[in-house]
N, C-alpha and C positions, 0 to 999 in steps of 0.2 A: 761848485754844481755843472752836471752834465749838459753840453751841449748838443743841439742838434746839427748833423753834418750835413754836408751839401747834396749828398745824395738821397739823404731821409727827407728833406726840404724839395727835392726836384720829384720823389716818388708821390709824395703827398700832395704836391702842386698839379702834378699832371692827372690825378685821381680827380681833384676839383675840376680841374678844366673839361676833363671827358666826362664826368658825371650830369652835369647841367645837360650838356648835347646829348647823352643817353636819356636824361627823362624827357628830353622835348621830341626823341625819335624812338629808340628801340625799347626804351622801358625795361631795361634788362635787373634795374635794382641800384646802380650805380651812384643814384644821386637820393638814395636814402639814408638819411642823417645815419640812422643805426650801422649801415653797412659800411658807409664813408667813416665814421668813428671809430669803428672796429679795424678796418684798414689801417688807420692811422695810427691806432694803438699796438697794431702788429710790428709797423715799422718804428716805432720808438720803445718795443720792447714792453708794452703794459696793456695787451686787449683786456684786459678788465677793467681798465680804467677808462678806456673809451666806449666799453658797453655802457657803463653807468653815464658818461655824459652824452652820449646819441641816446639811449633809451630815456632819460630825464629831457633832454629838448625834443625828442617825437612826439612823446604824449603831450606837448603844449600844443601840438596841431593835428592830432586824431580827426577832427572834424572841420578841417581847413585845405581848403581847395584853391588852385589859381585857374580861377575861370577867366577868359576872356584877355583882358590886356590888365588883371590886377595883379598887383604884389605883394607878396607875404614876406614875413622873416625869412631870413634866408638861414635857418637854422642847421645845414649841411655845411657849410663853409665857414660859419662860427663853431660848429660842434669839432670840427677836424684840427681848428686854430686853439681851440680850449682843451683839446685832447693832448696834443703835441706839446703845450706850453706848460699846462697844467700837471703832465705826468711827469717833467722836469722838476717842477717847484715844489712837487709834493703835497699840494694844498689838497683839501677835500673836492671831489667830483663833482657832487652835488652844489656843493658853495659857489665854483666855478660857473657851473654851467647856469644858474641862477642870477649870476651877476655879470662877470664878463661875456658869456655864452649867448644870454639874450640880448644885452647892449650891443656886441657886434651884429646880431642877427639884424636887428632894429636899423644899424647904420649901413649893412650893406643891401637894404633893400633899395636904394639911392643907386647903388652899381648896376642892381637888375633892370630899372627903369633906364639909367644910361644904356644898359644893353640892347634893351628893348627899339629905343630910339636909333641907336645906331645901325641894327638890324635894318630899319625901314631902309636907310640909303642905299643897300644893295636889293632891295627888294622893288625900290622904284626903277634902278636900271635893269633888274629882270623885267618889269612891264613892257620898257623900252623894247627889249630884244623879244618880249611875245608880239608886239606891233610888227617888227622886222621879220618874225620868222626865225631867229637864230636861236635854236635850239642849244647849241653850244655855249654862247652867251648867258642863255637861261641857267642852265646845267653849274656854270661857272659861279655867279652871282649867287645861286642858291648853298654852294659849298662855302664861298668866302663869308657869307650870312653867318656861319657858325662861329667864326672867329670872334665876333665881340663877345657873345655869350660865353665863350670857354675862358675868355680874359677875364672877364666880369667875376670869374670866380679863380680861375688859378692865379691871377696877378696878386691880389689882395693877400691870398692865402701865402704865397711865395714871398712879398715884401713883409711880412707881420712872422713869419717863422724867419726870415733871415734877422732882422732888426725887432722883433716885438720884444724879446726875453725881458732885457730889462725894463722896459715898461710894465709889464707885468709883475716884475721882481719888487719894482716901486709901489706900485696898487697894492699889492699884499702887505709891504711895509706901514703904507700909508694909512690904510682902513682900518677902524680900530676893532676891535675883539666884537664888541657887541653889534656892529652893525655885519661882520661877518656871519654871526650865529643867525642874526634876522634873515641874511640870504641864505643860510641851508635851511632854515624854517621854509622861506619862499621857496626853495627848491623842491621841498618835499610836498608843497601844494601846488606845483606847475602842472602835476598830470591831472589834477583835478579839473584843471582850465580846458585841456584838452578833451575829457569825458563830459564836462557840460556843454561844449559847443555841438559835440558829436550827437548828445542827446536831445536836443533841439532839433535834429530833422531825424529823429528817429520816432516810430509812431507808439510813443511811451503809453498813453492814454488808452490806445486800441489794446496793447498787451502788457498791462501792469502787473499779471500774474510773471511775468518773466523780469521784470526790474524788482518786485520784491523776493523772488528766487536768488537775483544775482546778489541782493543786499545781504540776505540772509546766509548766503555761501562766505563771503568775505566778511561779515562783522562777525557773524557769531560762530562759524564754523572756522574761521582763520585759513580757507582756503587763498592758495596764492593766486595774482591775475591769469596766469597761465592757466592752473585748472577752471576757474571760472568760464573763462574763453572757451575751453574746449568743451566743457558743458553745455555752454550758451550754443556752439557749432552743432553738438547733439542735437539739441532742442529745434535749431534753423532747420537740420536736416528734416527732422520727424515734421514739422509743420509743413515745409515744402513738398514732401511727398503726400501728406494728407490733402494738400491744395489740389496737387495735382491730378490726386485721384478722383476727388469729388467731380470734376466736370465730366469726365469716364463714366461715372457709374450713374450720373444724370442723364447722360445720354443714351445708354442701355436702357433706364426706365422706360425714357420718353420714346425709343424705338419700339420697345414693347408696346407702350399702349397705344399707338398707331397701329401696329398688328392688330391690335385684340379690336378697335374701331371697325377694321376693314372685315 
């Protein structure tokens, strides 16, 4: 079986290191699970595998956000590891995403908490510099504060890619076929979890016609998710245009009425 070389591991680890920093600041998309897994797939020579793993994991968190100090499953780092090791082993990407991918994502939550805790050390020092009026010290502490964040992603990715292949191979050998089939079925159901979470925050009861339309398009007409999404985008644009045009029309009618009264 082929193995990752040091350059491949370094490139993937650097992406993981920078991805979380980008996600907390610039938001150029480097921390997106799909983008990270696609990059990993390109590095290991199997971009399709990366897209499948990234898409499967991304769909589980469609309606999930990290607000305040909340920590959620780190699907980006786990997806990169799953893509890199899984593409070498040749295992089914959906099965690995549902088994190893989700397990690693849950484990990495603890590293996210550790990164938040470590970052506060630099911020408390920065607070002291604020009292002293030391702008250079404030700037330095804020830059140093990104290091724990980057290490919380880049370091575990590097270590697992360097030494994790035998572990993955052993797990794939030990796990019985019936359990792997169960993971594969679970992987197919994971996107439903993401959609269900997302629907909890959408005004479904106020706009039931769009929910019914989406169901008909997907279930009866067999239109792919991308097609249904584009139709939904058109419906959203039409609804938005009608909503913004209504106040203007109301304002014109109101103005005309006051002129008539005068």
